[in-house]
C-alpha positions as CSV (number, residue, x, y, z in Angstrom):
1,M,133.9,64.7,94.8
2,A,131.5,61.8,94.3
3,N,130.5,63.2,91.0
4,A,134.1,63.5,89.8
5,V,134.8,59.9,90.8
6,L,131.6,58.7,89.0
7,I,132.5,60.7,85.8
8,A,136.1,59.4,85.8
9,G,134.9,55.8,86.5
10,N,132.4,56.0,83.6
11,A,135.0,57.4,81.2
12,L,137.6,54.9,82.2
13,S,135.1,51.9,81.9
14,R,134.0,53.1,78.4
15,K,137.6,53.7,77.2
16,F,139.4,50.6,78.6
17,L,136.6,48.0,79.2
18,G,134.1,49.1,76.5
19,V,131.4,49.1,79.1
20,A,128.9,51.9,79.4
21,S,126.0,52.2,81.8
22,S,123.1,54.5,81.1
23,Q,122.1,54.3,84.8
24,M,125.5,55.5,85.9
25,Y,125.5,58.2,83.3
26,D,122.1,59.4,84.5
27,V,123.3,59.6,88.1
28,Q,125.8,62.3,87.1
29,P,123.3,65.2,86.7
30,H,121.7,64.1,90.0
31,F,124.9,64.6,91.9
32,F,125.5,67.9,90.2
33,A,121.9,69.1,91.0
34,A,122.3,68.0,94.6
35,A,125.5,69.9,94.9
36,V,124.1,73.1,93.4
37,F,120.6,73.1,94.8
38,L,121.2,71.7,98.2
39,M,124.3,73.8,98.9
40,A,122.8,77.1,97.8
41,A,121.3,77.7,101.3
42,Y,124.6,76.9,102.9
43,T,126.4,79.3,100.6
44,L,123.9,82.1,101.5
45,Q,124.3,81.4,105.2
46,R,128.1,81.7,104.9
47,D,127.8,84.9,102.9
48,E,129.7,83.4,100.0
49,H,127.0,83.9,97.4
50,V,127.5,86.0,94.3
51,R,126.3,89.6,94.8
52,I,126.7,92.8,92.9
53,D,128.8,95.0,95.2
54,V,128.7,98.2,93.2
55,F,127.4,100.1,96.2
56,S,129.1,98.3,99.0
57,G,132.0,100.8,99.3
58,F,129.5,103.6,99.8
59,L,126.9,102.1,102.1
60,G,128.4,101.0,105.3
61,E,127.1,98.2,107.5
62,R,123.5,99.6,107.9
63,G,123.3,100.3,104.2
64,L,124.4,96.8,103.4
65,A,121.9,95.4,105.8
66,W,119.1,97.4,104.0
67,L,120.5,96.3,100.6
68,D,120.5,92.6,101.7
69,L,117.0,92.9,103.2
70,G,115.7,94.5,100.0
71,G,117.3,91.9,97.8
72,I,116.0,89.0,100.0
73,C,112.4,90.4,100.1
74,L,112.2,91.6,96.5
75,V,114.2,89.0,94.6
76,L,115.2,85.9,96.5
77,L,112.1,85.0,98.4
78,P,109.7,85.6,95.5
79,L,112.0,83.5,93.3
80,C,112.0,80.7,95.8
81,V,108.2,80.8,96.2
82,V,107.7,80.7,92.5
83,A,110.3,77.9,92.0
84,V,108.7,75.7,94.6
85,W,105.2,76.4,93.3
86,V,106.3,75.5,89.8
87,T,108.4,72.4,90.6
88,W,106.2,70.8,93.4
89,P,103.4,69.5,91.1
90,D,105.8,68.0,88.6
91,F,107.7,66.3,91.4
92,L,104.5,65.0,93.0
93,H,103.2,63.7,89.7
94,S,106.5,62.1,88.9
95,Y,106.7,60.4,92.3
96,L,103.1,59.1,92.3
97,T,103.3,57.7,88.7
98,G,106.7,56.2,89.2
99,E,108.1,58.1,86.2
100,T,111.6,57.1,85.2
101,R,114.2,58.9,83.1
102,G,113.7,56.1,80.6
103,S,110.3,57.4,79.9
104,R,111.8,60.8,79.0
105,E,115.2,61.3,77.5
106,S,117.3,58.3,78.6
107,L,117.4,54.5,78.4
108,S,117.8,54.1,82.2
109,E,115.1,53.3,84.6
110,F,116.4,55.7,87.2
111,P,113.5,57.4,89.0
112,A,112.9,60.9,87.7
113,W,111.3,62.1,90.9
114,I,114.7,62.2,92.7
115,M,116.0,65.0,90.5
116,K,112.7,66.8,90.7
117,A,112.7,66.5,94.5
118,T,116.2,67.9,94.7
119,I,115.1,71.0,92.8
120,T,112.1,71.6,95.0
121,L,114.0,70.9,98.3
122,G,116.8,73.1,97.2
123,F,114.5,76.1,96.7
124,L,112.7,75.3,99.9
125,S,115.9,75.3,101.9
126,L,117.2,78.4,100.1
127,G,113.9,80.2,101.0
128,A,114.2,79.1,104.6
129,Q,117.8,80.4,104.8
130,A,116.6,83.6,103.1
131,V,114.0,84.1,105.9
132,A,116.8,83.5,108.4
133,E,119.0,86.1,106.7
134,A,116.1,88.6,106.6
135,I,115.5,88.2,110.3
136,R,119.3,88.7,110.9
137,C,119.2,91.9,108.9
138,V,116.2,93.2,110.8
139,A,117.7,92.3,114.1
140,F,120.8,94.3,113.2
141,L,118.8,97.3,111.9
142,V,116.7,97.5,115.1
143,G,119.8,97.1,117.3
144,A,119.2,93.7,118.6
145,S,122.3,92.3,117.0
146,P,125.8,93.8,116.9
147,S,126.5,92.6,113.4
148,R,124.5,91.9,110.3
149,R,126.6,88.8,109.7
150,P,126.9,85.8,112.1
151,A,130.1,85.3,114.1
152,A,132.5,83.2,112.1
153,A,132.6,79.6,113.3
154,P,135.9,78.7,114.8
155,Q,138.2,77.2,112.3
156,A,140.0,73.9,113.0
157,D,143.8,74.3,113.1
158,T,145.4,72.8,110.1
159,L,148.8,71.2,109.9
160,A,151.2,73.0,107.7
């Protein structure tokens, strides 16, 4: 929502006031990155992530738990580890040197480390949630949990 308001405000100020701000333009991808990277773990936790369900009709609950566990251990966790390993040094260098976006591809002096930290933190939180999901799958497979998915949170009643 904040990004939509920012984009609309920038567009309207350029169109009607002839005022453009490179700093405000540079904030837009930061909002987008924060929304994508920092919400990935939440999406995984709610089981609303994209998955290929070619086999889901044939597997049943135990088979799906094994499929989820395999995907987490063979794909998601290695991806998160590599992504953090690759992005951490660049973030740290950017933070310690005070790098700005103006020293890269923009005219603004917006700190570059904010975007880089968002990427690193996003993959860290996604990896932590992946570990939690793997534990949940194992708990279901050994019989310590009645379901491979968490109980749905109670929804607030909405007015019609």
